[in-house]
N, C-alpha and C positions, 0 to 999 in steps of 0.2 A: 504494500500500500504506500502511496506517495506521502511524504512527510506533511505536506500542506493539507491533504485530505484528512490525515490522522489528527492534525491540530484542530481542524474545523469540527470533526466528530467529537473530540474531547471537549471543546468549548460548548458545543450544543448539549452534550450530556450534563455538563456543569450548570448551564443555564436552566435546563429543565429541572434539575434538582433544587435550584434556588427559587423557581417560579412554578406554581401549579399550572397545569394545562389550562389555557384560556377558555376552553369550551366547558369547563366545570364552573358554571356560574353559581355563586352563592350570594343571594341578595340578603340584606339585613333590614330590620324594621326602619321605616323612614322617620327621620327626626323632623321637627317643625320649628322654624325660627319664631321666637316670640314677636308678636305684632306684625307678622308677615304671612302671606298666603303661600309662600314657597315651602315645598317639602324637599328634603334632601335624603338621599339613600346612598350608602356605601356599597359598592359592588366589589367583592373580594377577588373575583377572577382577574388575573393580570392580562392587560391588553395594551396595545400601542395607543398613543393619544388619539389618533384618527379612528381607530376601532372602538375606543371607549366613547368618543363623541357620537358615532353612529349607533352604538348600543343605547345610549341615553335617548337619542331621537326615536329609535325604533321601538324600544320597550316602554319608555316613560313619556314619549312625546315631549321630551325636554331637552336639556343641554348639560354639558359638564358645568359644574357649579361656578357661578361668578360671585365674588365677595366684595361687598360695598361698605363694610364697617368692621370695627374691632369685635363687636358682639357677634356678628355672623362668622367671622374668622374663628372665634373661640368656640362657637357651637359646632362648626365643622371639624375643628381640631379634636374636640371631645368625642364627637361621633366617630371619627376615624380611629381614634385611640381605643375605642371600645372593641373594634373589630380587627385591627391590623397594627403592626409595628412599622410597616412600610409607608413611605411617603406616597400620597395619592394624587392622581391627576386632578387639577381643577381647570376651568375653562379659559385660561389665559395663554396667549401665544406672543412671543417677541420676535419681530421681523424687521428687516431693513428695507425701507421703501424710499426711493429717491435720495439715497445717501443718509437717511435719518432713521435711527432705531426707535421703534415704538412697540409698546405692549398693548394688546387689545383683548377684550372679552369676546368669546365665540358668540354669545347671544347679542352682541352689538350694544350692550348697555354701556353707560358712560364709565370711563376710567376715573373713579373718584376716591379710590382707596388702594393702598398697597402695603404689604408686610414682608418685604424682601429681606433675606438674610444679608449680612455684610458681603459686599462684592458681587451682588446679584442685581439684575439679571445678567447673564453672560451675553456679550455682544460680539461673538466671533462668527456665529452662524445662527439661523433661525432656531428657536428653542420653544419648548412647551414648559408649563409650570406645574410643580408639585407643591403640596402643602405637607409639612411634617407634622405627624400626630404627637411628636414629643415636645416641640417648642412652638408650633404654630407658624413658623417662618416659611417663606416661599423660596424655592430654588429653581433654577433653570435646569432642564434635563433634555437630552436628545429625545425627540418625539417618537423614535422607534423603540425605545425601551419599553419593557412590559411592566405595568404598574396596576394596582387596584385604583379605583376612581370614585368620585362622588358625582352623582347626577342630581340635578334640581328639576323639579316639575311643578 
């Protein structure tokens, strides 16, 4: 067997051990933000950012969660921490358009709140955003990584 193929197979087996198969979906009870009509649900199956967004649209007729306040961020952090130790996708993408970096919500709601960790977001290439259930801070990640996620509907 070629060394390159052996390396790829080894990496794939390591990745599958770290992440459950994405077709095993485990939904959890939805949380509801105080004073809001939004419902949030953590989906523990690991998916890429785009696959997670499609799942939220197809299953909940919603989006990946957008966060517009400290209180919402704390609700989502606590909800995620109840079900996973892994950082979860939320609905923010950082891209460069016309030479300027900008982060936007998938649901096109206004960008009026952020809770980035120090040195974030990364501005080397387009990235997607995760929320840490440990500290509630946001970090940029490559969008093809497999992560659990939070839908809002």
